[in-house]
N, C-alpha and C positions, 0 to 999 in steps of 0.2 A: 833578745828573744822575748816576745810577749808572753805573759802568764795570764791564766784565766782561772777564776774561782769556780768551784763546783756550783752548778745551778745558773751560771751566767749565760746569757744569750749570745750566740755567735752566728756569723754567716760564712758560707763557703761558696766559691764561684760555681762549683759543680753540684753540690748537694743541697744548697739553699740554706734555710734557717735551721738552727739546732740548739741543743742545750748541752753544755759541758758537764760530763759526769765525773771526769778525773783528768787533772793536769799532770802529765808525766815528765814535765820539763821541756823536752824538745817537741814532744807531741802531746795531743789531748785526745781522750776518748769522748766522742760526741754522739749524742743521740739525735738522729734526724728522723723525719716522718717514716722513712722506709726501714730504719734500723740503725745499728751502731756503725760508726766509721772511726778509725784512728787516723787523725790528720796532723800534719805539721802545723805547729803553732803559727808559723809565718804565713800559712795559707788561710788562717782564720782572721776574721775581723770582728771586733766587739760590736754588739748591737744593744740598743736599748730594749729591754723586755717589758712585758706588761706590768710586772711588779715595780720596776723602776719608774715607769710612767705614773703609776698610781701613787707611789711614795712621794714623787716630786710634784704631783699635781699638774702633770702635763695635759693640755687639751689640744687635740689635733683638729684640722678641718674635717667636718662630717663626711665630705665627699671621699676623702682618703680612707677613713675608717670603714665606711660602708663598703667601698670597693674591696678592701682586704677581706672583710667578712663574707661578702658575696662570693668572692673567689674560693674561699674555704668551703662554703656551703655547696657550691657547684662541684668542686672536686669530691666532696664527701658523698653527695647523692649519686654522682656518676660512678665513683669507684665501687659503690655497693650495688647499684642497679643498672648502670649503663644507660640511664634515662636521657642523657644529653649527647648520645652518640649521633653521628651525622647520617643515620639511615634515612634513605629517601622513601620511607614507608612509615605510616603511623604505627606506633608501638602499642602493644597490648599487655594487659596485666600479667597474663601467663608467661609471655616472653620475657618480661622484666624479672619475673619470679625465677624463671629458669636461669637467667643470666646470674642473678645473685646466688642461687643455689650452687651452681657449678663453680663460681669464683670465690666461694666462702673459704675454701681451703686450697693451699698450693704446696706441692703439686696437686693437680686435680685429676680425678678419674671418674667419669660418668658415662652411662649409656642413656641416651635420650630417645625414647620410643613413642614420640607423639603421633597422633593419628594424621592421616593425609589432610593437607590443606591448612595446617596450623603454623606454617612458616618456619621450617627448620633452618633455611638460609638466614633468615632474620635473627633467629636465636644464635646461630653460629657467629654472625657479625657482631651482635651485642656482646657476646662472650669475648670475641677477639679484640675489638677496638680498644677497650681500656687496657687490656694486657699489652697490646702493641704500643700504645701511646705512653705507657709508664715504663716500657722497657722490660717488662716481665717476660714477654715473648719476642725474641729476636730471630729465632729460627722456627719456621712453621711449615709443616708438611700436611697437605690435605690429600687424602686418597679416596678415590671413588671409581665407579664403573666408567669405562671409556666414553660412553655417550654423555656423561654428565660433566666431564672435565671442562669443556668450553663454558657450560652454564655456570659452574662455580667461579670460573675466572671472571666472567662478565658480571655476575651478580655481586660479587665482592667488590668489584671496581665501581659499578654503577650505584650500588646501594650504600656502600661504606667507604669508598675510595681506598680500599685495600688492594694493592697491586700484587698479583700473584704471577709467578713465572710458570708457564706450562712446561711440563717435562716432555721432551722429545728424544727418543732413543738415538737419533742421529747426532744430537748435540752432546751425548754422553759417551765420551771416548777417554782413553788413557791420557791423552794430551790435553783434552778440553777442561778437565777438572770441574765438571758441571756442579757437583754437590758442594764443592768448595767455594764456588762463586754465587750460587743461588741460595738465598736464605729463606725465601717464602715461595713455596712450590705447590702446585696442584698437579697430581699425576694419577693415571689410571693404575689401579692395583692389578688389573689384568695384564698390563705391560710390565710393571715393576717386578711381578712375580716370576717372569721368564728369565732364567739364568743363562743369558747369551752374551758373548763378547765381554765377559767380566763385569757386566752391569750390576748384577746383584751384589757382588763382593765390594764394588765401589760404594754402593749405598750403605752396606753394613759397616764400612770403614769410615763413613762420613762423620762429621762433627755431630754431637747429639742434638736432637730436636727438642726445643722447649715445649712444643705442643704438637701432637699428631691428631688430626681430625679424620675420621673415617665415615663416609656416607655409604648407605646400603650395607651396613656392617654385618648383616646376616651372611654375607659372603665369607666372613671369617669363621667358617663352620668346621666341624670335625665329626667324623663318623667313627663309631666305636670299633668297626671292623676295618674300614678303609683308611682311617687316619685323617689328619687335617687337610683342608684345602691348601693350595699353594699360597693363597693370600694370608691365611692363618699362620702358616709356617713362616712366611716372610716376616710378619710383624712379631712373631714369637722370637725369631732370631735377632731382630733389631733390639728387642727388650733384653734378651740374654746378654747382648754386648753393651748394654747400658746406653742405647741410643735414643730412648724415649723417656722423657721426664714426666710429661703429662699427656693424657689421652682423653678424647671425647668421641664417642661413637654415636652415630645416628642410624636408626632403622625403625620402620613401622611394624616389622614382623620379627622380633628378636627370637621368639620360640617357634621353631619350624617343625614341631611335632615330636621331637626326641629330646628327652632331658639331657642326654649326654652332649648333644650338639649345643644346646643352650648353655649348659654349664661350662663347656669348652670356650665359648665366647666370653662368658663372665670371668673365667679364670685367666683369660688373656688380658682382660681389663683390670681385674683385681685378684692376682694370684694369692694374695694374703687372705682372701675371704672365701674363694670358691675353688672347688676341685671336682671335675667330672667323674672321678672314680669313687666319690663318696655319695651316699643317698641324698636326694634333693631335699627331703623334708627338713632336716636341721639347717639347711642353707637358705631356705626361703626367707626367714626374718632378716637376713643380711642384705636382701635386695634393696631395702630402704636406704642403704648407705651407698648404693651404686646405680640405681635405675630410676629414671623419671619418665612418667607417661601421662600426658594430658590428652583428653579426648574432646570431640566437638560438643559433647553433651554438657561439659562443665565450663568451657572457656567463656569469658564475658568481656564487655568493654569496661572502661574505667568507672562506669556507673553501676556495674553489676548486672547489666542486661545481657541476656544470652546472644551470642553472635551469629549462630548458624540457623538458617531457615530450614524448614522441613524439605525432604526429598520425596516426591511421589512418583511411583513407577506406573506407567500406563501400558499394559500389554495390548498390542494390536495384532490382528490376524489377517491373512490373505489366502487366496487359493491360486493354484497354478492354472495357467491357460492350457489349452489342449496341447500346444506345441511344447510348453515347458514340461507338462506331465509326461509326454513321450520321451523327452530328453532325459529327465531325471530317472525315469524307469530304466532306460537303457544304461544310464550311468551307474545305477545301483547294481544292475546285472553284471556290468563290466567289472566293478569292484569285487563282487562276490566271486566271479570267475577267476579273477586275478589272485584272490586270497586262497582259493582252492588249489590253483596251480602252484602257488608259493609253498604250500604244505608238502609238495613232492620234491623240493629242492634242498640243497645243502643249507646249513644254518646261515652262512654268510650271504648266500644268494637270496635266501628267504627273507632275511632282514632288509636287504636292498629293495626287493619287490614290495614288501609291506610298507616300507617307507614311502615309496612313490605313490602307492594306492591311498595311503592315509592322507598324504598332502593333496591328492586329487579330491578326496572326500571333503576336506576342509575348504578347498577352493570352491567346490561346487556349492557348499553351504553358504558361501558368501555371495556368489553371483554366477550366472552362466558365463558372463564376460570374463571373469577371473579364470575359470577352468578352461574356457575355450582358448584363451591365450596359451595356457600350458599345453593343451592337447595339440594345438597347431604347431607349437615349437617342438613338441616331442615327436610328432609324426615326421616333421622335416628332418629332425636329427636322426631318427631311425633309418630314414631313407638314405642318409648320407654316411653314417658310421655308427659303430658301437663302442662304447667306452669300456675301459678295463674295470674289473670288479674291485680292484684296489681303490679306484677313485670313488666308487660307490660306498665302500667302507669308510673312507675319509669323510665324505659328505654326511653319511649317517651319523658318524661320531660327533661332527659339528652340530648337527640338528639336535642330537640327544643332549649335548652340553647346553645349548641355548634354551631348549625346552625346560630343563631343570633349573635354569638360572632364575627365572621369575620376574626380572626387572623389565619395565617397559622398553628400555633401550634394547635389551636382548630380544624382547618380543617383536620389535619392529625388524630387527636383523633376521630373526627367525621367519617372519612373514615374507621378507624379500627372498630368502633362500627357498622357501616353500613354493613361491611363484615360479621359480626356475628349476626346481628339483626334478620335475617330470621330464624336462628336456635334457638336463645335465646327466642324469643317471639313465643310461640306455640299456640297462639290464632288461631282458625280455620279461614282460609281465604275464604273457600267456602265449600259447603256441601260434594262435592266429591273431596276434595283436594288431598288426598293421591294418588289415581290412576292418577290424572292429573299431580302431581309432578313426578311420575314415568315415564309418557310419555315425560315430558319435559326433564328429565335427559337422556332418551334414545335418544331424538333428539339432545341434547347437545353433547352426546358421539359420535354421528355420524359426528360431525364437527372435522375432523382430523387436519385441519390447518385453522387458522383464516385469512381471506383475508386482513384485515386491518394490521395485524402484518406482513404479507408477503409483503404488499405494503411498509411499513416502512423499512423493511430490504432491499428490492430492491432499494428504493430511496437512502439509505445510500451507497449501493454498486455502484450505477450508478453515483452519483453526488459528493460524498464527499471524494473520494480517501482515503488517510490515515488520514483525519482530525478527531479531537475529536468531539464528539456529546453528548449533554445533552438531555436526554429524561425524560419526566414527565408522570406519571400515577397517578390516584387517589387511586387505590387499590393495595394491596400487591400481590394479585393473578395475576393481570395484570402485575405487576412489574416482578414477577418471570417468567411469560410467555415471556416477552420481553427479559429478561436476557438469558433465554434458547435459544431463537431464535438467539440472537446475538452471543452466544457462538457456536451454530451449524454452523453459517455462517462464523464467523471470528476467531474461536478458543477459547479454554478454557482460562479464566483469562483476557479476553478483557474487561469485563464489571463489574463495581462495582455498589453499590446501597446505597441509603440513605432512611431510613424510621424511624418510630417512636420508634421501639424497637430494632433496630439493627440486625434483623433476617429476612432472605429471605428464605422461605420454598419452597420445590419442584422445585428447580432450576436444570435443566437437562443439564449436560455437554456433551461432545462428547462421553463419555462412555455410555450414554443413561440411567444412573441411577439418579433418583431425589435425591438431597441433600439439607441440610439446611446450608446456608452460614451465618456467623456471622461477623459483622464489625460495628464499631462506625461511626457516620456521620463525625466526625472530621478526622478519618483515611481515609475514602473514599474520602472526599473532598481533602485532602492533596495528595493522590495518583493520583487523577484526575488532580489536578493543576500542579503536578510535571511531568505529562506525562506518568506515569506508567500504567494508565488505559486509554484506548481509549474512552470507553463509560461509562457514569454514568446514571443510571436509578433511578429516585427519585420519591417518593410520595411528598405530600405537606409539609413533614418534612423539606425539603430544600427550601420551599417557602419564608423563611425569615432567615436572620442571617448567611447564607453561601455565600461566594464569590467564584464564579467559572469562572471568566472572564480572568484568567491569560493566558490560551492557547485556550480557546473554544469560538466560536462565532456562533455556530449552535445549535438551540433548536428545539426539536420536541415534540409537544403535542400529545402523543399517544391517549389520550382521552381528551375530552373537559368538564371540570367541569361545573356544572350548575350555575356558578356565574362568570361573566367576570372579576371580581376583581382578581380571582385566576390567570387568565392568565397574568394580569399586574404584579402580584407578582412573578410569575414564571420567566417572562422575566427579571425582576429586578436582577436575579442572574447573568445574562450576561451583561445586559445593565447598566453598572456602571463604576465608575472611574477605570481606568486601562485597559479598553477594547480598543484595538488598531484597531479593524476591524469592519466594519458594521455587525450588528447582523441580522442573517436570522432565521426566525421563521416559522415552518411548522405545519399546522393543517390538520387533516384528517376527512372526513365525507362521508357518503353514501347519495347521493342526493335523493334516493328513500324513505328515512325515514322521519317521522314527526319531529324527533329531528333535522334533517338537515334543514328542513324548518324553524323551530324556530330559529336556529342559523343564517340562511340567513336573516330573518326579524330582528333579534337582531343586526346583523352587520350593516344592513341598518339603524337601529335606532341610533346606535353608530356613524355612519357616519354623520347622521343629527345633532347629538349633537356636533360632531367635527366642523361641518360647522357653527353651531350657536356660538360655543366658538370662532372660528376663526374670526368671525365678530366683536368680542368685546375684544379679548385678543390676545397676540402675541404668546402664547405657548399652543395651544389647546391640543396637545398630552399629555403634562404634567398634564393639568388640568382635563383630562378625569378621572383620578384616583379619584379626589375629587368628581366628579359628580356621578360615580359609587358607591362611598362610601356612598352617601346619600340615595341610594336605599336599601330597606329591602331585606336581603337574601331570605326571604320567598317568595318574589315576583318572583324571578328567579326560585325557586323550583316549584311554582305553574305553571309557564309557561311551563316547560318541563314535569311535572307530569300530567297535565290535558289536554295537547294538543291532546292526542290520542282520547279523548272523544268528541272533537269538530268536527273533520272531516275537510278535506281540503277546502271545499267550504266556511265554515264560519270562517276559521282560521284567515284571515286578520283582520276582524272587531273585533274578540275576542282578538287577539294579541294587537291591538291598544287600546282597552279598558283596558286591563291588564297593559299596559305599559304607560298609559297616564301621569303618574307623573314622569317617568324616563326621565331625561334631559328636563323637561318642563320649562316653563317660570320662575317658582319659583326657580328651581334648578340652572338654568343659572344665574338668578339674584343673588342668594345667593353666587355662586362662584365669580361672578363679584364683588360683594360688599366685599367679604372676601379678595380676592387677591388685590383688588384696595386700600385696607386700611391697609395693613400690611407692615412691614419692609422687604426689600429684598436686597441682594447684587447686586451691579451694578459695574462691573469692570471699566466702563468709569468714574464713579463718585468716587469710593473708591480705584481703582487700584493704584493710586499714593501714597496712604497712607500705603499700605501693605509693610511690611519690606521685602527687597530682600536679605534675609540672612537665613542661616540654620546651623545645627549642626557643619559642618566643620569650620564655622566662630568663633567657641569657642576654637579651637585648639591653635591659637597663644597666647591667654590669658593663657591657662592652661600650655603651655610650658614656658611661661614667669614666672608664679608663681612657677613652679618647679625649674627654674633657680634661682629665688630669695631665695629659700629655700635650695640652694646648691645641688639640685638633677639633675642628667644628665640622662634623660630617654633614653632607647634603643628603636629605631624604628624597629619593625619587620614586617614580612609580614601580621601578623594578628593584628597589632596595637602596642600601646605603652606599655612598661614594665618599672617599676620604683619602688624604695623604697619610701614609704610614708613619707613625711616630718613630723618631730616630732610635729610641731605646729598643724598639722591636726589630730593628734591622740587624739581627745577630745570626740569621740563617739565610744562606744564599737562595733558598726557595721562596723567601718572603719578598714580595714585590714592593716597590716604592709607593705605589698607589693602587687603590682598588675601586671598582664600581659595581653596582648591582648586587652587593652582598646582602644575603637574606638569612633570617632565622625561620625557615619554612621548609618542611620536608616535602611538600607537594610541588615544589618548583620543577619545571620541566626544561628540557633543552640539553644540548650536548655538553655545555659548560656547567651544568647543575652541580656536579661534584665539586667544582672549585668555588661556586658562589654560596653554597650552604655553609654557614658558620656553626660551629659546635665544638665540643671537646674532641680533639684529634686533628683539627685543622691547625696547621703550624702557626698561623696568625693569632687565632684565638688562644692557643696554648701559651703563646708568648705573653699575651695580656694577663693570663692567669699567673704565670711565673712572676711577672713584674709586681702584681698585686701582693703575691705571697712574700716578696722581699721587703715590703713596707714595714716600717717600725712605728706606725701610727695605730694607737690602741684605744684611745678614749676620746669621745666627742659628745657634744650636745646636738641633738637633731630635732628640727622642727617636724611636726606631724607624728611624733612618737607619743603614744598615750601611756606607755609603761616603760620602765627601764628594761633594757635587754642586755644580758650578759651571754657571750658566746664562749663555748669551751671546746677544746680538742680532747676527745677521749681516745687514748692511744693504747696499743698493746705493748706491754713492757717486755714480755717474754719473746726473745728473738727466735727461739726454736719453735714457737707455735706455728701451726699450719695455715693460719688465716692469711689470705692474699690481701685483704683489706686490713690495714694496720692503723688506720686513724679515721675518726668520724667527727663531724661537727655537730654539737648539740646546743640549742639555745635555751635559756631560762628567762621567762618573763613573769609578769604578775597579772593575775586575773582575779578580780574582787579581793585584791591585796594578798592573794595566796600565790606562791610560786607554781608555775606550770612548765612542763617540758615542751619544747618546740623541736621537732625533727629538723634535719638539715634543710629539706625542701620547704618546710613551713617557715623556717628562719629566713630563707631566701625570698619567699613571697612577702614577708613583712618588710625586709630590707628594700625590695623593689618598689614598695609603695612610698618610700620616704623621699622628700626633695633633697638631693645630695648637696646643694649649694647653700642651704640655710643652716646656720648654727645657732648658738645661743650664748647666754652669759656663762661665766665660769661657775661650775656647780659646787655644791657643798660636798667636799671630798670625804668628809666624815660619813655622810649618808651614802656616798658612792662605795666606800670601803665596806660599809655594813651590808649593803645589798649584794656586793660581789661575794662576801663571805657566806651570806645566807643562801645565795643561789648555788654556790659550790657545795655546801653542806647538803642541800636538797638533792642535787644531782648525784652525789655520792650514794645517797639512799635509794635512788631510782635507776642506777646504771644497769642493774641486771635486767630490768624490765625492757631495756632497749634492744635486747637480743643481738648484741654485737658479736657474740661468740669470742670474746677476748678472754684469755686465760687469767691474766692479771691486768685489769684496766688501770690506766693512770690518767688523771684529769689535770689539764692545764688551761688556764684562762687565756683566751685569744683576743678578747676585746670587750668593750663596755660602751653602750650607747645610752645616754640619759635624755629624758624628755626636757624640752625647753620649759623654763619656768613661766 
């Protein structure tokens, strides 16, 4: 039975290199980089340690020592920052900072409330990749609204090569054991929360999740009177049963106007810190331990330059034609008559009538085409049959639920339902409805061209030359109308579309025949971003999750949704990272309409909110999103739906009463308190700590390792080609040869995920592991102007919460004085050395003296490194000496 002295270096086939703390005869207690393990002595192999090499005067080939230290520096920088993850998008300082912040402690619990367009999926991937590659996260559950499930699945695969299984209810049965076989899942919490066929109980009984990620986490809400939402209740039950170890929540609007709801969300995340039943004041300072919010005002590139260009809104006006004026006058009278009739009905019937009338108002505000389609469908339906009131109640409830939801996904579903609600709900709107509808349709058919659409087309032709333009509409009928107008003016194939079902009906081309066009939102977005489409006309289906800033900086709101939050979300498609031009936004309204007056007053109110925010905060534009998120969507609906009954004389006082809580003292105070007490990235403070390195900095190490294994890679136009070293063929997914391998995030193509090398790629990770197993510690290197000693700073306390338990730190000389080199700085230095050139055997007395001096210096500077280790321990990893 082999025996090991305390402090001796050993190797283990599973855990790698370690140091023996205590030999217990049959077993030994060994400290590895991840913590302690008690191992059978027969499983351990003695290894030469740094101290042994220094005492004996061993000198290794520089290539081997450089590779070992490169690998340690790469691991250290990536463990802390995720900087070498294989994301197929350029990484930004604030994203790296969020990654480090969230992963500093394990288990981790954070709410990330970044502004729209700052890359939440990139942040999620940066957090996940190192945790998955090191085995910290083996079971992962991502929960999000139904409309974002596919997006999360695609983006995690395309950007990070993280493969998620989509939850499908039909696959979750008693016999299938879905949760037992699926370890990395993305699911809709709208689906999971439904307790049918035992699904909920199977989830609650499943193995614990190492990490649960929730997108649009404001759905995990609770009302003081009505209680928690089903999604909140589900996650709460999972926690009560010990099924959630770590949790990361994402939402741009964490505070929805009520302290109780916000604190309920926070108590779900950190029950040890927050309680909705206690006053919020004493709990505000605790937000720094749980909430991160970055905004467009503060984020920068690696040089500290602001990333986001300004957004300028251009209000445009138009006037109705005689035919349009007649139609809208008749439409207004029809709505008012219907509302008067509704007041004579029972409560249930009244709600159904008002529901239909309001949707007609919204459709009419979008376009004559949108409401005409609804009127025609309704008239045909009335003449055929009448639906039961129970159906009306069910549809009304679905509409109310979607309207309160607030997410773009639900907004698009809401718009689809509104387009059909007039024909679906056949409750009588007034006593003489049928002839009134016929008259309305006759007036609508008299409108041969809609002035607003003509104004949009003229604006594009006069001001934008050949530039790309993104247009938004609420309804598919208006979308088809705009596409037809664009094709009539600029030619067939100039306009693509995005909507909920991937179908645009009644699109008229230059042939004059209406057609149905089919396209996925991904295909349309790719065609627009590549320049193959000049125009993209979208409903709210692109209000979130689609990036369209690559070539376009012009956005046109063809219609104005009855919630200003939608406008903010739309603009976020262009005003995001990667946008190189100022964004110009155009709105259209007819000053003669009541709706226009409401928008005028609403814009004035928003201006006042901005002014109030500006007096207490540096970034009022970014924070407006939070203030609007605190308002109930029903308030905006009432503003536009009821204004026609008030009349212009009493409109101002009525508007003020309706919007008294919008941006009021309580809302401004809540935003001030929230933002003033959370963590945020500040380049001035944290910029110096951000690693200035990227995937190309991995190439020298990889070439070095191929050389050590006797491989000579071929450098081609598309990357490196080589035969895989035999020592790396330990995993069945590693191929025997590779071609076109790159260290470039911008590479395109279907196989990009396989071709991009970085931490997390099995091949690259095997190279790292082989380098870490080396026992080569000391070398003489050509090109080195100063001795370099590399140290591992480790966390000794195994119960400490830090997820990062080891960091590499270099010590070199500058003007004969020792200086600290962070891991990435050490890597840069190592990358510049010629690995094949060594030198004469050094003076080991001088080598020992420098190593001792460097270690003593580091011991005095270790706190300044901000590693957050409770009891740091320093171990020498290697020593490079300049050639004489």
